[in-house]
C-alpha positions in Angstrom: -10.1 24.1 -12.4 -8.6 20.5 -12.3 -10.0 17.5 -14.0 -10.1 14.3 -12.0 -7.0 12.9 -13.7 -5.0 16.0 -12.9 -6.1 16.0 -9.3 -5.2 12.3 -9.2 -1.7 13.0 -10.6 -1.1 15.9 -8.2 -2.2 13.9 -5.1 -1.3 10.3 -5.9 -4.9 9.3 -5.2 -6.7 7.3 -7.8 -9.7 8.7 -9.6 -11.9 6.0 -8.1 -11.0 7.1 -4.6 -11.5 10.7 -5.6 -15.0 9.9 -6.8 -15.6 8.0 -3.5 -14.5 11.1 -1.5 -16.9 13.2 -3.6 -19.8 10.7 -3.0 -19.1 10.9 0.8 -19.3 14.7 0.7 -15.6 15.2 1.4 -14.8 16.8 -2.0 -16.9 19.1 -4.1 -16.7 19.2 -7.9 -18.4 21.1 -10.6 -19.2 19.6 -14.0 -18.0 20.8 -17.3 -20.3 21.2 -20.3 -19.2 17.6 -21.3 -20.0 16.3 -17.8 -16.4 15.9 -16.6 -15.7 16.6 -12.9 -13.9 19.8 -12.3 -12.2 20.5 -8.9 -10.9 23.7 -7.5 -7.1 23.8 -7.1 -7.6 23.9 -3.3 -8.8 20.3 -3.6 -5.2 19.2 -3.7 -4.7 20.2 -0.1 -8.1 18.9 0.9 -7.3 15.5 -0.5 -4.0 15.5 1.4 -5.9 16.4 4.6 -8.3 13.6 3.9 -5.5 11.1 3.4 -3.8 12.3 6.6 -7.0 11.8 8.6 -7.6 8.4 7.1 -4.0 7.6 7.9 -4.6 7.9 11.6 -7.6 5.6 11.4 -10.5 8.0 11.2 -13.5 6.8 9.2 -14.8 9.1 6.4 -18.0 10.0 8.3 -15.7 11.5 11.1 -13.5 13.1 8.5 -16.6 14.8 7.1 -17.1 16.3 10.6 -13.5 17.4 10.9 -12.5 18.5 7.4 -13.5 22.1 8.1 -11.2 22.1 11.1 -8.1 21.7 8.9 -6.6 25.1 8.7 -3.4 24.1 6.9 -1.6 20.9 6.0 -0.9 18.9 9.1 -2.6 21.3 11.5 -6.1 21.1 13.0 -8.1 23.8 14.7 -9.4 23.3 18.2 -12.8 22.4 16.9 -11.4 19.0 16.1 -10.2 18.2 19.6 -13.5 16.8 21.1 -14.0 14.4 18.2 -10.4 13.3 18.3 -10.5 12.7 22.0 -13.6 10.5 21.7 -11.8 8.4 19.0 -8.7 8.2 21.1 -10.8 6.9 24.1 -12.4 4.3 21.8 -9.1 3.1 20.5 -7.7 2.9 24.1 -10.7 0.7 25.1 -10.2 -1.5 22.1 -6.5 -1.8 22.9 -7.3 -2.7 26.5 -9.7 -5.4 25.3 -7.0 -6.8 22.9 -4.4 -6.8 25.7 -6.8 -8.6 28.0 -7.5 -11.2 25.3 -3.8 -11.7 24.6 -3.1 -12.1 28.3 -5.8 -14.7 28.5 -4.4 -16.6 25.6 -0.9 -16.5 27.0 -2.1 -17.8 30.3 -3.9 -20.6 28.6 -0.7 -21.5 26.6 1.4 -21.3 29.8 -1.0 -23.6 31.7 0.4 -26.7 30.1 3.0 -29.0 31.5 5.7 -27.2 29.5 5.3 -23.5 30.2 7.6 -22.3 27.5 4.9 -21.6 25.0 4.9 -25.2 23.6 2.9 -24.3 20.5 5.6 -21.8 19.4 8.7 -23.5 20.9 8.1 -26.9 19.5 6.1 -26.1 16.4 3.1 -28.1 17.6 -0.4 -27.2 16.6 -2.3 -25.6 19.5 -4.4 -28.8 19.9 -1.3 -30.8 20.5 0.1 -28.2 22.9 -3.1 -28.1 25.0 -4.5 -31.6 24.7 -6.7 -31.3 27.8 -8.5 -28.3 26.3 -9.1 -29.5 22.8 -8.8 -33.3 23.0 
């Protein structure tokens, strides 16, 4: 069994985060007679899987759904696919919204008398670059 400091050293994840993962149900720990957390050695790979899933932008509540679909480091079982597809669709929608917002801002910037992005090209504040809009 590994104490929290040992698990931290082996994974590079601080004890505070390991306690958080435990509180979210992502990691299981037993307690020693003195009350210390004791983790199974398999927790090293589980923490790495958690970090990998966090790294692609998944929230811990989703990771809790998927963690049992991790068969080996870097490999997910098919049970993860539906959840991941839904997250991918949500990210695609957010990206489309951001692109639309960016295009609107760019059109607004280009609507001025100097269509070369005056706010960026001349170092002017946006209010100076678009006086009819803000003035």
